[in-house]
mmCIF file as gemmi writes it, N, C-alpha and C atoms, coordinates in Angstrom:
data_model
loop_
_atom_site.group_PDB
_atom_site.id
_atom_site.type_symbol
_atom_site.label_atom_id
_atom_site.label_alt_id
_atom_site.label_comp_id
_atom_site.label_asym_id
_atom_site.label_entity_id
_atom_site.label_seq_id
_atom_site.pdbx_PDB_ins_code
_atom_site.Cartn_x
_atom_site.Cartn_y
_atom_site.Cartn_z
_atom_site.occupancy
_atom_site.B_iso_or_equiv
_atom_site.pdbx_formal_charge
_atom_site.auth_seq_id
_atom_site.auth_asym_id
_atom_site.pdbx_PDB_model_num
ATOM 1 N N . MET Axp A 1 ? 2.878 7.21 10.689 1 0 ? 1 A 1
ATOM 2 C CA . MET Axp A 1 ? 2.833 6.262 11.771 1 0 ? 1 A 1
ATOM 3 C C . MET Axp A 1 ? 1.377 6.113 12.175 1 0 ? 1 A 1
ATOM 4 N N . GLY Axp A 2 ? 0.915 4.889 12.172 1 0 ? 2 A 1
ATOM 5 C CA . GLY Axp A 2 ? -0.436 4.622 12.639 1 0 ? 2 A 1
ATOM 6 C C . GLY Axp A 2 ? -0.421 4.358 14.13 1 0 ? 2 A 1
ATOM 7 N N . LEU Axp A 3 ? -1.234 5.083 14.861 1 0 ? 3 A 1
ATOM 8 C CA . LEU Axp A 3 ? -1.296 4.911 16.315 1 0 ? 3 A 1
ATOM 9 C C . LEU Axp A 3 ? -2.323 3.849 16.657 1 0 ? 3 A 1
ATOM 10 N N . TRP Axp A 4 ? -1.85 2.732 17.163 1 0 ? 4 A 1
ATOM 11 C CA . TRP Axp A 4 ? -2.756 1.682 17.608 1 0 ? 4 A 1
ATOM 12 C C . TRP Axp A 4 ? -3.507 2.161 18.838 1 0 ? 4 A 1
ATOM 13 N N . SER Axp A 5 ? -4.638 1.571 19.062 1 0 ? 5 A 1
ATOM 14 C CA . SER Axp A 5 ? -5.508 2 20.149 1 0 ? 5 A 1
ATOM 15 C C . SER Axp A 5 ? -5.395 1.105 21.374 1 0 ? 5 A 1
ATOM 16 N N . LEU Axp A 6 ? -4.189 0.702 21.69 1 0 ? 6 A 1
ATOM 17 C CA . LEU Axp A 6 ? -3.966 -0.148 22.86 1 0 ? 6 A 1
ATOM 18 C C . LEU Axp A 6 ? -4.241 0.627 24.144 1 0 ? 6 A 1
ATOM 19 N N . THR Axp A 7 ? -5.128 0.107 24.967 1 0 ? 7 A 1
ATOM 20 C CA . THR Axp A 7 ? -5.505 0.819 26.188 1 0 ? 7 A 1
ATOM 21 C C . THR Axp A 7 ? -4.315 1.055 27.11 1 0 ? 7 A 1
ATOM 22 N N . ALA Axp A 8 ? -3.339 0.172 27.103 1 0 ? 8 A 1
ATOM 23 C CA . ALA Axp A 8 ? -2.161 0.352 27.959 1 0 ? 8 A 1
ATOM 24 C C . ALA Axp A 8 ? -1.364 1.597 27.567 1 0 ? 8 A 1
ATOM 25 N N . ASP Axp A 9 ? -1.49 2.013 26.32 1 0 ? 9 A 1
ATOM 26 C CA . ASP Axp A 9 ? -0.753 3.178 25.838 1 0 ? 9 A 1
ATOM 27 C C . ASP Axp A 9 ? -1.621 4.429 25.799 1 0 ? 9 A 1
ATOM 28 N N . VAL Axp A 10 ? -2.823 4.318 25.262 1 0 ? 10 A 1
ATOM 29 C CA . VAL Axp A 10 ? -3.63 5.508 24.977 1 0 ? 10 A 1
ATOM 30 C C . VAL Axp A 10 ? -4.726 5.77 25.997 1 0 ? 10 A 1
ATOM 31 N N . GLY Axp A 11 ? -4.924 4.889 26.949 1 0 ? 11 A 1
ATOM 32 C CA . GLY Axp A 11 ? -5.988 5.064 27.922 1 0 ? 11 A 1
ATOM 33 C C . GLY Axp A 11 ? -7.231 4.281 27.521 1 0 ? 11 A 1
ATOM 34 N N . ARG Axp A 12 ? -8.267 4.446 28.28 1 0 ? 12 A 1
ATOM 35 C CA . ARG Axp A 12 ? -9.456 3.613 28.106 1 0 ? 12 A 1
ATOM 36 C C . ARG Axp A 12 ? -10.633 4.328 27.452 1 0 ? 12 A 1
ATOM 37 N N . THR Axp A 13 ? -10.413 5.544 26.958 1 0 ? 13 A 1
ATOM 38 C CA . THR Axp A 13 ? -11.513 6.272 26.316 1 0 ? 13 A 1
ATOM 39 C C . THR Axp A 13 ? -11.118 6.688 24.907 1 0 ? 13 A 1
ATOM 40 N N . LEU Axp A 14 ? -12.126 6.917 24.082 1 0 ? 14 A 1
ATOM 41 C CA . LEU Axp A 14 ? -11.869 7.402 22.728 1 0 ? 14 A 1
ATOM 42 C C . LEU Axp A 14 ? -11.229 8.783 22.76 1 0 ? 14 A 1
ATOM 43 N N . GLU Axp A 15 ? -11.644 9.588 23.716 1 0 ? 15 A 1
ATOM 44 C CA . GLU Axp A 15 ? -11.071 10.932 23.844 1 0 ? 15 A 1
ATOM 45 C C . GLU Axp A 15 ? -9.586 10.865 24.182 1 0 ? 15 A 1
ATOM 46 N N . ALA Axp A 16 ? -9.21 9.921 25.035 1 0 ? 16 A 1
ATOM 47 C CA . ALA Axp A 16 ? -7.79 9.76 25.376 1 0 ? 16 A 1
ATOM 48 C C . ALA Axp A 16 ? -6.989 9.347 24.144 1 0 ? 16 A 1
ATOM 49 N N . TYR Axp A 17 ? -7.569 8.461 23.335 1 0 ? 17 A 1
ATOM 50 C CA . TYR Axp A 17 ? -6.912 8.052 22.086 1 0 ? 17 A 1
ATOM 51 C C . TYR Axp A 17 ? -6.766 9.245 21.151 1 0 ? 17 A 1
ATOM 52 N N . ALA Axp A 18 ? -7.831 10.028 21.014 1 0 ? 18 A 1
ATOM 53 C CA . ALA Axp A 18 ? -7.807 11.217 20.159 1 0 ? 18 A 1
ATOM 54 C C . ALA Axp A 18 ? -6.738 12.198 20.635 1 0 ? 18 A 1
ATOM 55 N N . ASP Axp A 19 ? -6.672 12.41 21.939 1 0 ? 19 A 1
ATOM 56 C CA . ASP Axp A 19 ? -5.675 13.321 22.501 1 0 ? 19 A 1
ATOM 57 C C . ASP Axp A 19 ? -4.255 12.807 22.264 1 0 ? 19 A 1
ATOM 58 N N . ARG Axp A 20 ? -4.053 11.488 22.346 1 0 ? 20 A 1
ATOM 59 C CA . ARG Axp A 20 ? -2.723 10.922 22.113 1 0 ? 20 A 1
ATOM 60 C C . ARG Axp A 20 ? -2.315 11.107 20.651 1 0 ? 20 A 1
ATOM 61 N N . MET Axp A 21 ? -3.287 11.02 19.727 1 0 ? 21 A 1
ATOM 62 C CA . MET Axp A 21 ? -2.962 11.253 18.312 1 0 ? 21 A 1
ATOM 63 C C . MET Axp A 21 ? -2.504 12.679 18.082 1 0 ? 21 A 1
ATOM 64 N N . ILE Axp A 22 ? -3.167 13.625 18.714 1 0 ? 22 A 1
ATOM 65 C CA . ILE Axp A 22 ? -2.756 15.03 18.58 1 0 ? 22 A 1
ATOM 66 C C . ILE Axp A 22 ? -1.36 15.207 19.17 1 0 ? 22 A 1
ATOM 67 N N . GLU Axp A 23 ? -1.11 14.592 20.31 1 0 ? 23 A 1
ATOM 68 C CA . GLU Axp A 23 ? 0.217 14.657 20.937 1 0 ? 23 A 1
ATOM 69 C C . GLU Axp A 23 ? 1.28 14.07 20.007 1 0 ? 23 A 1
ATOM 70 N N . LEU Axp A 24 ? 1.001 12.939 19.394 1 0 ? 24 A 1
ATOM 71 C CA . LEU Axp A 24 ? 1.934 12.315 18.472 1 0 ? 24 A 1
ATOM 72 C C . LEU Axp A 24 ? 2.177 13.207 17.256 1 0 ? 24 A 1
ATOM 73 N N . ALA Axp A 25 ? 1.126 13.859 16.768 1 0 ? 25 A 1
ATOM 74 C CA . ALA Axp A 25 ? 1.268 14.787 15.639 1 0 ? 25 A 1
ATOM 75 C C . ALA Axp A 25 ? 2.153 15.97 16.024 1 0 ? 25 A 1
ATOM 76 N N . GLU Axp A 26 ? 2.097 16.392 17.268 1 0 ? 26 A 1
ATOM 77 C CA . GLU Axp A 26 ? 2.978 17.469 17.739 1 0 ? 26 A 1
ATOM 78 C C . GLU Axp A 26 ? 4.427 16.996 17.737 1 0 ? 26 A 1
ATOM 79 N N . TRP Axp A 27 ? 4.67 15.767 18.135 1 0 ? 27 A 1
ATOM 80 C CA . TRP Axp A 27 ? 6.034 15.228 18.22 1 0 ? 27 A 1
ATOM 81 C C . TRP Axp A 27 ? 6.625 14.955 16.844 1 0 ? 27 A 1
ATOM 82 N N . LEU Axp A 28 ? 5.834 14.308 15.973 1 0 ? 28 A 1
ATOM 83 C CA . LEU Axp A 28 ? 6.358 13.833 14.687 1 0 ? 28 A 1
ATOM 84 C C . LEU Axp A 28 ? 6.018 14.726 13.505 1 0 ? 28 A 1
ATOM 85 N N . GLY Axp A 29 ? 5.057 15.617 13.68 1 0 ? 29 A 1
ATOM 86 C CA . GLY Axp A 29 ? 4.545 16.433 12.59 1 0 ? 29 A 1
ATOM 87 C C . GLY Axp A 29 ? 3.235 15.852 12.084 1 0 ? 29 A 1
ATOM 88 N N . GLU Axp A 30 ? 2.307 16.711 11.76 1 0 ? 30 A 1
ATOM 89 C CA . GLU Axp A 30 ? 0.961 16.261 11.392 1 0 ? 30 A 1
ATOM 90 C C . GLU Axp A 30 ? 0.906 15.517 10.063 1 0 ? 30 A 1
ATOM 91 N N . ASP Axp A 31 ? 1.982 15.56 9.286 1 0 ? 31 A 1
ATOM 92 C CA . ASP Axp A 31 ? 2.022 14.819 8.023 1 0 ? 31 A 1
ATOM 93 C C . ASP Axp A 31 ? 2.434 13.362 8.212 1 0 ? 31 A 1
ATOM 94 N N . HIS Axp A 32 ? 2.713 12.973 9.444 1 0 ? 32 A 1
ATOM 95 C CA . HIS Axp A 32 ? 3.293 11.654 9.679 1 0 ? 32 A 1
ATOM 96 C C . HIS Axp A 32 ? 2.494 10.796 10.653 1 0 ? 32 A 1
ATOM 97 N N . VAL Axp A 33 ? 1.243 11.133 10.913 1 0 ? 33 A 1
ATOM 98 C CA . VAL Axp A 33 ? 0.436 10.417 11.899 1 0 ? 33 A 1
ATOM 99 C C . VAL Axp A 33 ? -0.921 10.071 11.293 1 0 ? 33 A 1
ATOM 100 N N . ALA Axp A 34 ? -1.398 8.863 11.624 1 0 ? 34 A 1
ATOM 101 C CA . ALA Axp A 34 ? -2.708 8.417 11.147 1 0 ? 34 A 1
ATOM 102 C C . ALA Axp A 34 ? -3.29 7.414 12.149 1 0 ? 34 A 1
ATOM 103 N N . PHE Axp A 35 ? -4.552 7.077 11.948 1 0 ? 35 A 1
ATOM 104 C CA . PHE Axp A 35 ? -5.16 6.035 12.76 1 0 ? 35 A 1
ATOM 105 C C . PHE Axp A 35 ? -4.44 4.714 12.519 1 0 ? 35 A 1
ATOM 106 N N . GLY Axp A 36 ? -4.2 3.97 13.568 1 0 ? 36 A 1
ATOM 107 C CA . GLY Axp A 36 ? -3.74 2.588 13.468 1 0 ? 36 A 1
ATOM 108 C C . GLY Axp A 36 ? -4.912 1.727 13.895 1 0 ? 36 A 1
ATOM 109 N N . THR Axp A 37 ? -5.667 1.238 12.942 1 0 ? 37 A 1
ATOM 110 C CA . THR Axp A 37 ? -6.976 0.683 13.26 1 0 ? 37 A 1
ATOM 111 C C . THR Axp A 37 ? -7.07 -0.83 13.093 1 0 ? 37 A 1
ATOM 112 N N . ASP Axp A 38 ? -6.042 -1.535 13.44 1 0 ? 38 A 1
ATOM 113 C CA . ASP Axp A 38 ? -6.094 -2.986 13.35 1 0 ? 38 A 1
ATOM 114 C C . ASP Axp A 38 ? -6.956 -3.528 14.491 1 0 ? 38 A 1
ATOM 115 N N . ILE Axp A 39 ? -8.227 -3.166 14.439 1 0 ? 39 A 1
ATOM 116 C CA . ILE Axp A 39 ? -9.139 -3.524 15.525 1 0 ? 39 A 1
ATOM 117 C C . ILE Axp A 39 ? -9.21 -5.037 15.711 1 0 ? 39 A 1
ATOM 118 N N . ASN Axp A 40 ? -9.304 -5.777 14.631 1 0 ? 40 A 1
ATOM 119 C CA . ASN Axp A 40 ? -9.416 -7.234 14.739 1 0 ? 40 A 1
ATOM 120 C C . ASN Axp A 40 ? -8.183 -7.853 15.388 1 0 ? 40 A 1
ATOM 121 N N . GLY Axp A 41 ? -7.031 -7.268 15.187 1 0 ? 41 A 1
ATOM 122 C CA . GLY Axp A 41 ? -5.804 -7.812 15.736 1 0 ? 41 A 1
ATOM 123 C C . GLY Axp A 41 ? -5.57 -7.464 17.202 1 0 ? 41 A 1
ATOM 124 N N . LEU Axp A 42 ? -6.236 -6.432 17.697 1 0 ? 42 A 1
ATOM 125 C CA . LEU Axp A 42 ? -6 -5.984 19.067 1 0 ? 42 A 1
ATOM 126 C C . LEU Axp A 42 ? -6.996 -6.554 20.064 1 0 ? 42 A 1
ATOM 127 N N . GLY Axp A 43 ? -8.149 -6.946 19.579 1 0 ? 43 A 1
ATOM 128 C CA . GLY Axp A 43 ? -9.161 -7.566 20.431 1 0 ? 43 A 1
ATOM 129 C C . GLY Axp A 43 ? -9.541 -6.723 21.63 1 0 ? 43 A 1
ATOM 130 N N . PRO Axp A 44 ? -9.598 -7.353 22.805 1 0 ? 44 A 1
ATOM 131 C CA . PRO Axp A 44 ? -10.074 -6.644 24.004 1 0 ? 44 A 1
ATOM 132 C C . PRO Axp A 44 ? -9.107 -5.593 24.534 1 0 ? 44 A 1
ATOM 133 N N . PHE Axp A 45 ? -7.931 -5.503 23.937 1 0 ? 45 A 1
ATOM 134 C CA . PHE Axp A 45 ? -6.933 -4.538 24.398 1 0 ? 45 A 1
ATOM 135 C C . PHE Axp A 45 ? -7.063 -3.187 23.698 1 0 ? 45 A 1
ATOM 136 N N . SER Axp A 46 ? -8.076 -3.042 22.85 1 0 ? 46 A 1
ATOM 137 C CA . SER Axp A 46 ? -8.27 -1.83 22.063 1 0 ? 46 A 1
ATOM 138 C C . SER Axp A 46 ? -9.392 -0.975 22.636 1 0 ? 46 A 1
ATOM 139 N N . VAL Axp A 47 ? -9.175 0.333 22.647 1 0 ? 47 A 1
ATOM 140 C CA . VAL Axp A 47 ? -10.227 1.255 23.033 1 0 ? 47 A 1
ATOM 141 C C . VAL Axp A 47 ? -11.26 1.387 21.905 1 0 ? 47 A 1
ATOM 142 N N . LEU Axp A 48 ? -10.87 1.025 20.68 1 0 ? 48 A 1
ATOM 143 C CA . LEU Axp A 48 ? -11.786 1.041 19.539 1 0 ? 48 A 1
ATOM 144 C C . LEU Axp A 48 ? -12.421 -0.336 19.396 1 0 ? 48 A 1
ATOM 145 N N . SER Axp A 49 ? -13.735 -0.395 19.443 1 0 ? 49 A 1
ATOM 146 C CA . SER Axp A 49 ? -14.389 -1.688 19.243 1 0 ? 49 A 1
ATOM 147 C C . SER Axp A 49 ? -15.086 -1.753 17.892 1 0 ? 49 A 1
ATOM 148 N N . GLY Axp A 50 ? -15.011 -0.671 17.126 1 0 ? 50 A 1
ATOM 149 C CA . GLY Axp A 50 ? -15.601 -0.649 15.794 1 0 ? 50 A 1
ATOM 150 C C . GLY Axp A 50 ? -15.157 0.605 15.053 1 0 ? 50 A 1
ATOM 151 N N . TYR Axp A 51 ? -15.211 0.532 13.734 1 0 ? 51 A 1
ATOM 152 C CA . TYR Axp A 51 ? -14.745 1.661 12.935 1 0 ? 51 A 1
ATOM 153 C C . TYR Axp A 51 ? -15.64 2.892 13.078 1 0 ? 51 A 1
ATOM 154 N N . GLY Axp A 52 ? -16.864 2.717 13.529 1 0 ? 52 A 1
ATOM 155 C CA . GLY Axp A 52 ? -17.739 3.852 13.793 1 0 ? 52 A 1
ATOM 156 C C . GLY Axp A 52 ? -17.197 4.785 14.867 1 0 ? 52 A 1
ATOM 157 N N . HIS Axp A 53 ? -16.338 4.26 15.71 1 0 ? 53 A 1
ATOM 158 C CA . HIS Axp A 53 ? -15.732 5.095 16.752 1 0 ? 53 A 1
ATOM 159 C C . HIS Axp A 53 ? -14.839 6.185 16.176 1 0 ? 53 A 1
ATOM 160 N N . LEU Axp A 54 ? -14.338 5.976 14.97 1 0 ? 54 A 1
ATOM 161 C CA . LEU Axp A 54 ? -13.463 6.982 14.374 1 0 ? 54 A 1
ATOM 162 C C . LEU Axp A 54 ? -14.199 8.306 14.203 1 0 ? 54 A 1
ATOM 163 N N . ARG Axp A 55 ? -15.486 8.253 13.91 1 0 ? 55 A 1
ATOM 164 C CA . ARG Axp A 55 ? -16.295 9.469 13.787 1 0 ? 55 A 1
ATOM 165 C C . ARG Axp A 55 ? -16.346 10.206 15.118 1 0 ? 55 A 1
ATOM 166 N N . ARG Axp A 56 ? -16.451 9.464 16.209 1 0 ? 56 A 1
ATOM 167 C CA . ARG Axp A 56 ? -16.487 10.096 17.533 1 0 ? 56 A 1
ATOM 168 C C . ARG Axp A 56 ? -15.168 10.794 17.849 1 0 ? 56 A 1
ATOM 169 N N . ILE Axp A 57 ? -14.065 10.238 17.353 1 0 ? 57 A 1
ATOM 170 C CA . ILE Axp A 57 ? -12.768 10.869 17.561 1 0 ? 57 A 1
ATOM 171 C C . ILE Axp A 57 ? -12.703 12.186 16.8 1 0 ? 57 A 1
ATOM 172 N N . VAL Axp A 58 ? -13.153 12.178 15.557 1 0 ? 58 A 1
ATOM 173 C CA . VAL Axp A 58 ? -13.192 13.414 14.762 1 0 ? 58 A 1
ATOM 174 C C . VAL Axp A 58 ? -14.094 14.438 15.436 1 0 ? 58 A 1
ATOM 175 N N . ASP Axp A 59 ? -15.235 14.016 15.936 1 0 ? 59 A 1
ATOM 176 C CA . ASP Axp A 59 ? -16.137 14.927 16.661 1 0 ? 59 A 1
ATOM 177 C C . ASP Axp A 59 ? -15.429 15.549 17.86 1 0 ? 59 A 1
ATOM 178 N N . HIS Axp A 60 ? -14.664 14.755 18.582 1 0 ? 60 A 1
ATOM 179 C CA . HIS Axp A 60 ? -13.904 15.244 19.745 1 0 ? 60 A 1
ATOM 180 C C . HIS Axp A 60 ? -12.918 16.327 19.316 1 0 ? 60 A 1
ATOM 181 N N . TRP Axp A 61 ? -12.191 16.064 18.224 1 0 ? 61 A 1
ATOM 182 C CA . TRP Axp A 61 ? -11.239 17.071 17.735 1 0 ? 61 A 1
ATOM 183 C C . TRP Axp A 61 ? -11.955 18.35 17.351 1 0 ? 61 A 1
ATOM 184 N N . GLN Axp A 62 ? -13.098 18.235 16.717 1 0 ? 62 A 1
ATOM 185 C CA . GLN Axp A 62 ? -13.855 19.429 16.326 1 0 ? 62 A 1
ATOM 186 C C . GLN Axp A 62 ? -14.301 20.208 17.557 1 0 ? 62 A 1
ATOM 187 N N . ARG Axp A 63 ? -14.751 19.517 18.59 1 0 ? 63 A 1
ATOM 188 C CA . ARG Axp A 63 ? -15.144 20.203 19.839 1 0 ? 63 A 1
ATOM 189 C C . ARG Axp A 63 ? -13.962 20.934 20.469 1 0 ? 63 A 1
ATOM 190 N N . LEU Axp A 64 ? -12.767 20.369 20.326 1 0 ? 64 A 1
ATOM 191 C CA . LEU Axp A 64 ? -11.555 20.999 20.87 1 0 ? 64 A 1
ATOM 192 C C . LEU Axp A 64 ? -11.069 22.17 20.021 1 0 ? 64 A 1
ATOM 193 N N . GLY Axp A 65 ? -11.621 22.295 18.815 1 0 ? 65 A 1
ATOM 194 C CA . GLY Axp A 65 ? -11.202 23.38 17.934 1 0 ? 65 A 1
ATOM 195 C C . GLY Axp A 65 ? -9.981 23.063 17.091 1 0 ? 65 A 1
ATOM 196 N N . VAL Axp A 66 ? -9.678 21.78 16.91 1 0 ? 66 A 1
ATOM 197 C CA . VAL Axp A 66 ? -8.556 21.392 16.054 1 0 ? 66 A 1
ATOM 198 C C . VAL Axp A 66 ? -8.87 21.834 14.625 1 0 ? 66 A 1
ATOM 199 N N . ASP Axp A 67 ? -7.879 22.395 13.963 1 0 ? 67 A 1
ATOM 200 C CA . ASP Axp A 67 ? -8.022 22.896 12.6 1 0 ? 67 A 1
ATOM 201 C C . ASP Axp A 67 ? -8.525 21.788 11.666 1 0 ? 67 A 1
ATOM 202 N N . GLU Axp A 68 ? -9.5 22.115 10.816 1 0 ? 68 A 1
ATOM 203 C CA . GLU Axp A 68 ? -10.089 21.131 9.893 1 0 ? 68 A 1
ATOM 204 C C . GLU Axp A 68 ? -9.043 20.504 8.964 1 0 ? 68 A 1
ATOM 205 N N . ARG Axp A 69 ? -8.076 21.278 8.54 1 0 ? 69 A 1
ATOM 206 C CA . ARG Axp A 69 ? -7.006 20.756 7.677 1 0 ? 69 A 1
ATOM 207 C C . ARG Axp A 69 ? -6.239 19.66 8.407 1 0 ? 69 A 1
ATOM 208 N N . ARG Axp A 70 ? -5.931 19.888 9.657 1 0 ? 70 A 1
ATOM 209 C CA . ARG Axp A 70 ? -5.208 18.898 10.464 1 0 ? 70 A 1
ATOM 210 C C . ARG Axp A 70 ? -6.078 17.652 10.671 1 0 ? 70 A 1
ATOM 211 N N . ILE Axp A 71 ? -7.341 17.851 10.936 1 0 ? 71 A 1
ATOM 212 C CA . ILE Axp A 71 ? -8.243 16.708 11.116 1 0 ? 71 A 1
ATOM 213 C C . ILE Axp A 71 ? -8.273 15.854 9.859 1 0 ? 71 A 1
ATOM 214 N N . ARG Axp A 72 ? -8.368 16.492 8.69 1 0 ? 72 A 1
ATOM 215 C CA . ARG Axp A 72 ? -8.391 15.73 7.426 1 0 ? 72 A 1
ATOM 216 C C . ARG Axp A 72 ? -7.118 14.906 7.256 1 0 ? 72 A 1
ATOM 217 N N . LYS Axp A 73 ? -5.985 15.498 7.591 1 0 ? 73 A 1
ATOM 218 C CA . LYS Axp A 73 ? -4.716 14.774 7.474 1 0 ? 73 A 1
ATOM 219 C C . LYS Axp A 73 ? -4.693 13.553 8.397 1 0 ? 73 A 1
ATOM 220 N N . LEU Axp A 74 ? -5.039 13.765 9.651 1 0 ? 74 A 1
ATOM 221 C CA . LEU Axp A 74 ? -4.963 12.688 10.635 1 0 ? 74 A 1
ATOM 222 C C . LEU Axp A 74 ? -6.01 11.611 10.386 1 0 ? 74 A 1
ATOM 223 N N . ALA Axp A 75 ? -7.195 12.013 9.967 1 0 ? 75 A 1
ATOM 224 C CA . ALA Axp A 75 ? -8.303 11.066 9.818 1 0 ? 75 A 1
ATOM 225 C C . ALA Axp A 75 ? -8.206 10.227 8.55 1 0 ? 75 A 1
ATOM 226 N N . ILE Axp A 76 ? -7.69 10.792 7.442 1 0 ? 76 A 1
ATOM 227 C CA . ILE Axp A 76 ? -7.638 10.022 6.202 1 0 ? 76 A 1
ATOM 228 C C . ILE Axp A 76 ? -6.515 10.458 5.266 1 0 ? 76 A 1
ATOM 229 N N . GLY Axp A 77 ? -6.18 11.717 5.238 1 0 ? 77 A 1
ATOM 230 C CA . GLY Axp A 77 ? -5.245 12.231 4.246 1 0 ? 77 A 1
ATOM 231 C C . GLY Axp A 77 ? -3.877 11.581 4.263 1 0 ? 77 A 1
ATOM 232 N N . ASN Axp A 78 ? -3.293 11.437 5.442 1 0 ? 78 A 1
ATOM 233 C CA . ASN Axp A 78 ? -1.953 10.85 5.526 1 0 ? 78 A 1
ATOM 234 C C . ASN Axp A 78 ? -1.969 9.387 5.101 1 0 ? 78 A 1
ATOM 235 N N . TYR Axp A 79 ? -2.954 8.657 5.566 1 0 ? 79 A 1
ATOM 236 C CA . TYR Axp A 79 ? -3.071 7.248 5.188 1 0 ? 79 A 1
ATOM 237 C C . TYR Axp A 79 ? -3.253 7.118 3.678 1 0 ? 79 A 1
ATOM 238 N N . ALA Axp A 80 ? -4.145 7.907 3.113 1 0 ? 80 A 1
ATOM 239 C CA . ALA Axp A 80 ? -4.427 7.831 1.674 1 0 ? 80 A 1
ATOM 240 C C . ALA Axp A 80 ? -3.183 8.172 0.855 1 0 ? 80 A 1
ATOM 241 N N . ARG Axp A 81 ? -2.427 9.152 1.286 1 0 ? 81 A 1
ATOM 242 C CA . ARG Axp A 81 ? -1.205 9.547 0.569 1 0 ? 81 A 1
ATOM 243 C C . ARG Axp A 81 ? -0.186 8.417 0.543 1 0 ? 81 A 1
ATOM 244 N N . VAL Axp A 82 ? 0.035 7.782 1.679 1 0 ? 82 A 1
ATOM 245 C CA . VAL Axp A 82 ? 1.007 6.696 1.762 1 0 ? 82 A 1
ATOM 246 C C . VAL Axp A 82 ? 0.514 5.478 0.979 1 0 ? 82 A 1
ATOM 247 N N . LEU Axp A 83 ? -0.756 5.17 1.081 1 0 ? 83 A 1
ATOM 248 C CA . LEU Axp A 83 ? -1.312 4.038 0.337 1 0 ? 83 A 1
ATOM 249 C C . LEU Axp A 83 ? -1.177 4.248 -1.168 1 0 ? 83 A 1
ATOM 250 N N . LYS Axp A 84 ? -1.44 5.443 -1.641 1 0 ? 84 A 1
ATOM 251 C CA . LYS Axp A 84 ? -1.327 5.748 -3.066 1 0 ? 84 A 1
ATOM 252 C C . LYS Axp A 84 ? 0.097 5.493 -3.566 1 0 ? 84 A 1
ATOM 253 N N . VAL Axp A 85 ? 1.08 5.922 -2.807 1 0 ? 85 A 1
ATOM 254 C CA . VAL Axp A 85 ? 2.477 5.702 -3.192 1 0 ? 85 A 1
ATOM 255 C C . VAL Axp A 85 ? 2.805 4.209 -3.155 1 0 ? 85 A 1
ATOM 256 N N . ALA Axp A 86 ? 2.349 3.525 -2.13 1 0 ? 86 A 1
ATOM 257 C CA . ALA Axp A 86 ? 2.649 2.101 -1.975 1 0 ? 86 A 1
ATOM 258 C C . ALA Axp A 86 ? 2.035 1.256 -3.083 1 0 ? 86 A 1
ATOM 259 N N . LEU Axp A 87 ? 0.939 1.703 -3.652 1 0 ? 87 A 1
ATOM 260 C CA . LEU Axp A 87 ? 0.248 0.935 -4.701 1 0 ? 87 A 1
ATOM 261 C C . LEU Axp A 87 ? 0.693 1.284 -6.109 1 0 ? 87 A 1
ATOM 262 N N . GLN Axp A 88 ? 1.658 2.153 -6.25 1 0 ? 88 A 1
ATOM 263 C CA . GLN Axp A 88 ? 2.144 2.497 -7.585 1 0 ? 88 A 1
ATOM 264 C C . GLN Axp A 88 ? 2.748 1.266 -8.251 1 0 ? 88 A 1
ATOM 265 N N . PRO Axp A 89 ? 2.443 1.059 -9.547 1 0 ? 89 A 1
ATOM 266 C CA . PRO Axp A 89 ? 3.001 -0.098 -10.254 1 0 ? 89 A 1
ATOM 267 C C . PRO Axp A 89 ? 4.533 -0.094 -10.216 1 0 ? 89 A 1
ATOM 268 N N . GLY Axp A 90 ? 5.095 -1.273 -10.053 1 0 ? 90 A 1
ATOM 269 C CA . GLY Axp A 90 ? 6.541 -1.43 -10.051 1 0 ? 90 A 1
ATOM 270 C C . GLY Axp A 90 ? 7.205 -1.104 -8.729 1 0 ? 90 A 1
ATOM 271 N N . ARG Axp A 91 ? 6.427 -0.676 -7.749 1 0 ? 91 A 1
ATOM 272 C CA . ARG Axp A 91 ? 7.004 -0.333 -6.436 1 0 ? 91 A 1
ATOM 273 C C . ARG Axp A 91 ? 7.182 -1.61 -5.619 1 0 ? 91 A 1
ATOM 274 N N . ARG Axp A 92 ? 8.326 -1.766 -5.013 1 0 ? 92 A 1
ATOM 275 C CA . ARG Axp A 92 ? 8.592 -2.931 -4.171 1 0 ? 92 A 1
ATOM 276 C C . ARG Axp A 92 ? 8.86 -2.546 -2.775 1 0 ? 92 A 1
C-alpha cells in the first residue's frame, strides 16, 4: 500500500508523514507499505513538494533508530518487489 502524502491525513510536516508510514507498517506489516508519491496528482494538498523530500523522511527514520532493514523495505524494497512482479511477461 502506498501512503499518499495528503496533509488532511498525514499532517503538514515530512516527519508526520514519516511517522504515519511507520504506524501503517505496524498495522499492515512492514512488507506491505511503501511511499505513495503521486506528487503531481496531489498538488497543494501534499506535504511532499518534491522527490528530494524522501531523503529527509529516511533521515528522520534513522534519527528515530528505525531498523535499516525496515527502512530499506519502506523506502524502496516493497515498491521494487511489487513492480518486478507486475512487469513479468504475460502478467495481466
